[in-house]
N, C-alpha and C positions, 0 to 999 in steps of 0.2 A: 538350698530351699525349701525342703521340710521343716527345716529345722528354724530358720529363718516365721516359716509363716507361724511356724509350734511358738515362737516366741513372741509374735505380733498378737497372738491369738491371746497368751497370754496376760500381756500388756494390757492388752482390753479391756479383759474380764476383769483384770487387778483398778484399774482406772475408773470400772464402772462401781465397784466398792467404796468407793476414797469418796466420794461422793457428789455433790451440786455443782451444775456451771460450768465452769470448761473441765472438767473431769470426765461428766460427762459428753462435752464434745471428745474430746480428745480419743476416750475408747470407740464412740461412734465414728473415728477414722481408723481407729485401730485395726479393729472388727471389720470394716471394711475393707480396708486393703487385700487381708488375706479372699475374702470373699470374692470380692475379684478378681484376682487371678484365680481363685478352685473357676469360675463362669468362663473367662478367658479362655484360659486352659479346658477346660474343661468339655465346652462347648466342639472343639475340636472332633473327639473321637467319638462322639456323635450323631456325626455328621455322615 
């Protein structure tokens, strides 16, 4: 799972560098997925 999150983050950062329009939307999605997973499973440890 950590490798998958690292790959998604790397892809998201590369997409953000590539250009405008659809690439930025895809970068938001690619960077949002790891963030969602970190928040979803990280909250369990702080309760």
